[in-house]
C-alpha positions as CSV (number, residue, x, y, z in Angstrom):
1,M,109.9,123.1,92.3
2,D,111.3,126.5,91.2
3,K,114.8,125.6,92.2
4,D,116.1,125.5,88.6
5,R,114.7,129.0,88.0
6,L,116.3,130.6,91.1
7,T,119.6,132.4,90.6
8,Q,120.6,133.1,94.1
9,L,119.6,130.3,96.5
10,G,122.1,127.6,97.0
11,G,125.0,129.4,95.5
12,K,127.5,132.2,95.9
13,T,126.0,135.5,95.2
14,V,127.3,139.0,94.7
15,W,125.8,141.8,96.9
16,P,123.7,144.0,94.6
17,E,125.1,147.6,94.4
18,S,121.6,149.2,94.4
19,P,117.9,148.3,94.9
20,D,117.3,148.7,91.2
21,E,120.1,146.1,90.5
22,A,118.8,143.6,93.1
23,V,116.8,140.6,91.9
24,L,113.7,139.8,94.0
25,E,112.9,136.2,93.3
26,K,109.7,134.2,94.0
27,V,108.8,130.6,94.5
28,A,105.5,128.7,94.1
29,N,103.4,128.8,97.2
30,P,102.9,125.1,98.2
31,Q,100.0,126.2,100.4
32,A,98.2,128.4,97.9
33,G,94.6,128.8,98.7
34,I,95.2,128.6,102.4
35,R,94.7,131.9,104.4
36,Y,98.0,132.5,106.3
37,V,100.4,135.3,107.0
38,V,104.2,135.4,106.3
39,R,106.3,137.7,108.4
40,F,109.8,138.9,107.6
41,T,111.6,140.9,110.2
42,C,114.8,142.9,109.4
43,P,116.0,144.5,112.7
44,E,119.2,145.9,111.1
45,F,118.1,147.6,107.9
46,T,120.3,150.5,106.8
47,A,120.2,153.1,104.1
48,L,121.9,156.5,103.5
49,C,120.4,159.9,104.0
50,P,120.1,161.3,100.4
51,V,121.3,164.7,101.6
52,T,124.1,164.1,104.1
53,G,125.2,160.6,103.1
54,Q,125.0,159.6,106.8
55,P,123.6,156.1,107.7
56,D,120.0,155.7,108.8
57,F,118.9,152.5,110.6
58,A,115.5,150.9,110.9
59,H,113.7,147.8,112.1
60,L,111.4,146.6,109.3
61,V,108.5,144.2,109.8
62,I,106.8,142.9,106.6
63,D,103.6,140.9,106.8
64,Y,101.9,139.5,103.8
65,W,99.1,137.0,102.9
66,P,100.6,135.2,99.9
67,G,98.8,134.3,96.7
68,D,100.3,131.8,94.3
69,T,103.9,132.8,95.1
70,L,106.2,133.5,98.0
71,V,109.2,135.8,98.3
72,E,112.4,133.7,98.2
73,S,114.0,134.8,101.4
74,K,117.7,134.9,100.3
75,S,116.7,137.3,97.5
76,L,114.8,139.4,99.9
77,K,117.9,139.6,102.2
78,L,120.0,140.7,99.3
79,Y,117.4,143.2,98.1
80,L,117.2,144.7,101.6
81,A,121.0,144.8,101.9
82,S,121.2,146.7,98.6
83,F,119.9,149.8,100.4
84,R,123.1,150.1,102.5
85,N,124.7,152.3,99.9
86,H,121.5,153.8,98.6
87,G,120.4,157.3,99.4
88,A,116.7,157.7,100.1
89,F,114.4,159.2,102.7
90,H,112.8,156.9,105.3
91,E,109.4,157.1,103.6
92,D,110.8,156.4,100.2
93,C,112.7,153.3,101.4
94,T,109.8,151.8,103.3
95,I,107.2,152.3,100.5
96,A,109.6,151.3,97.7
97,I,110.2,148.0,99.5
98,A,106.5,147.3,99.9
99,R,105.7,148.1,96.3
100,R,108.6,146.0,95.0
101,I,107.4,143.0,96.9
102,V,103.8,143.5,95.7
103,A,105.0,143.8,92.1
104,A,107.1,140.6,92.4
105,I,104.6,138.3,94.1
106,E,101.1,139.9,93.9
107,P,100.1,138.9,97.5
108,H,96.5,139.1,98.5
109,W,97.5,141.7,101.2
110,L,100.7,143.2,102.5
111,R,101.8,145.7,105.2
112,I,105.1,147.0,106.2
113,G,106.2,148.9,109.4
114,G,109.4,150.9,109.1
115,Y,110.5,151.7,112.6
116,W,113.4,154.2,112.0
117,Y,115.9,155.0,114.7
118,P,116.3,158.7,115.7
119,R,118.7,161.0,113.9
120,G,118.7,164.6,114.8
121,G,116.6,163.7,117.9
122,M,113.5,162.6,116.0
123,P,112.5,159.0,115.0
124,I,110.3,158.5,111.9
125,D,108.0,155.5,111.7
126,V,106.5,154.7,108.3
127,F,103.5,152.4,107.8
128,Y,101.9,151.1,104.6
129,Q,99.4,148.4,103.7
130,T,97.8,147.5,100.4
131,G,94.2,147.6,101.7
132,P,92.1,146.9,104.7
133,V,93.2,144.2,107.1
134,P,91.6,141.0,105.8
135,D,88.7,139.5,107.9
136,D,89.3,136.2,109.6
137,L,93.0,136.3,109.2
138,W,95.2,136.2,112.2
139,I,97.7,139.1,111.9
140,P,99.8,139.6,115.1
141,D,100.8,143.0,116.3
142,Q,104.2,143.9,114.9
143,G,105.5,143.9,118.4
144,L,107.4,147.2,118.2
145,A,106.3,150.3,120.2
146,P,106.8,153.7,118.8
147,Y,110.2,155.2,119.9
148,R,110.1,156.4,123.5
149,G,113.6,157.3,124.3
150,R,114.7,156.9,127.9
151,G,111.2,157.5,129.3
C-alpha cells in the first residue's frame, strides 16, 4: 500500500496557496490491466480572472482510463481548491489541470470538460483529451449540456 508515502490523506493538511505549490499524489492501481474509467466531478470549481481579479466558476468533469497509478482524491481536491486565489483564463485552468494529472499518473487516456458559468453574458466551455476515445471502453456522456440560459 502507498499509505506510508502519502503526505495528505488521513491527516490535517494546509490548503495550498497556488496550483504550483499543490502536491498531486498517486496511489498504485489495484486493478491495473483492467480497462475501466474513473470520473471526478467538481461542480464548484473557482479561479480568478487574471485581468479583473473577479471570481470565475466552473463545473469540471475529469474522466480517465488509469494505468499503473490512480490520482489520490484528497490531493486532487486540494489541487483544484488551490485555483481559488489563482488568476488564469478558463482555457489555461482547464488544460493545466489535465496536463498536471497526465504528468502525475500517466493514464492511458484522459479527457476533461470545463463547463464555465457565464461572466459578461458569455459562457466558455473548454474540452481536452489526450487522444482518440479508446475502443471498447465505456465512457459515459459527461451529462452537462452547453449553457442555454433561460431558454
